[in-house]
C-alpha positions in Angstrom: 0.0 0.0 0.0 1.3 3.4 -1.0 1.7 6.0 1.8 -0.8 8.2 -0.1 -3.4 5.4 0.0 -2.8 4.9 3.7 -3.1 8.5 4.4 -6.5 8.6 2.6 -7.7 5.6 4.5 -6.8 7.1 7.9 -8.1 10.5 6.9 -11.5 8.9 6.0 -11.5 7.4 9.5 -11.1 11.0 11.0 -7.3 10.8 11.6 -5.1 13.8 10.9 -2.2 13.1 8.7 1.1 15.0 9.0 3.9 14.7 6.4 7.4 15.0 7.7 9.4 15.6 4.5 13.1 14.9 5.1 14.2 15.3 1.5 17.6 17.1 1.5 18.0 16.7 5.3 21.3 15.1 5.9 22.1 16.2 9.6 20.6 16.4 13.0 20.0 20.1 12.8 18.0 19.8 9.6 16.0 16.8 11.1 15.1 18.7 14.2 14.0 21.8 12.3 11.7 19.9 10.0 10.3 17.7 12.8 9.7 20.7 15.1 7.9 22.6 12.2 5.9 19.6 11.1 4.8 18.9 14.8 3.9 22.4 15.6 6.7 22.7 18.3 8.3 26.0 19.2 11.5 26.8 17.2 13.6 26.3 20.3 12.8 22.6 20.1 15.2 22.4 17.2 18.3 23.4 19.3 19.3 19.8 20.2 17.9 16.4 21.1 17.3 17.5 24.8 15.3 20.6 23.7 13.3 18.5 21.2 12.5 15.8 23.9 11.5 18.5 26.4 9.3 20.4 23.9 7.7 17.2 22.4 7.1 15.8 26.0 4.6 18.4 26.6 2.9 18.0 23.3 -0.6 16.7 24.4 -2.9 16.7 21.3 -5.6 15.2 23.1 -8.5 13.0 21.9 -10.0 15.7 19.5 -9.3 13.3 16.6 -9.1 9.5 16.8 -5.4 9.6 15.9 -2.6 11.2 13.9 -0.4 9.5 11.3 3.1 11.0 10.8 4.3 9.9 7.3 8.1 10.3 7.1 9.2 10.7 3.5 12.6 11.5 2.0 14.4 10.0 5.1 16.9 7.6 3.4 19.5 10.3 2.6 19.6 11.3 6.3 19.7 7.6 7.3 22.7 6.9 5.0 24.5 10.2 5.9 24.1 10.0 9.6 23.2 6.4 10.6 23.7 7.1 14.4 21.6 10.3 14.4 19.0 8.6 12.3 18.7 5.8 14.9 18.4 8.5 17.6 15.7 10.2 15.7 13.7 7.0 15.4 14.1 6.5 19.1 12.8 10.1 19.6 9.8 9.6 17.5 8.9 6.2 19.1 9.1 7.9 22.5 6.8 10.7 21.3 4.3 8.2 19.9 4.3 6.2 23.3 3.9 9.5 25.3 0.7 10.3 23.5 -1.2 7.6 25.1 -1.2 9.6 28.3 -3.3 12.3 26.5 -5.7 9.7 25.2 -4.2 10.3 21.7 -2.7 8.0 19.2 0.4 8.8 17.0 1.3 6.3 14.4 4.5 6.7 12.4 5.1 5.2 9.0 8.5 5.5 7.1 7.5 5.8 3.5 9.6 4.4 0.7 9.0 6.2 -2.6 
């Protein structure tokens, strides 16, 4: 199933779809800036991993929609250029998805392959 088809399916179920486009991102700073912008975090969240985790830790979207789908596209260049930073980014996103449960919210993350 393509990520566009998946996005349409979850949107029809009332979910909100967020696209995290990492095209041309090849370092930690670029990832943090794109991620903070996509998630609606304050610009300070892009300073470093600690600032990102702190800002995203208070991100309580609540149950106003059944869930959110974060579709990550354009990620292979970042993963290839910075494999350790990419693994850390994945851990941060996984942690964010887990924390949303305390707000009666669901965040699902999909790594899309073109």
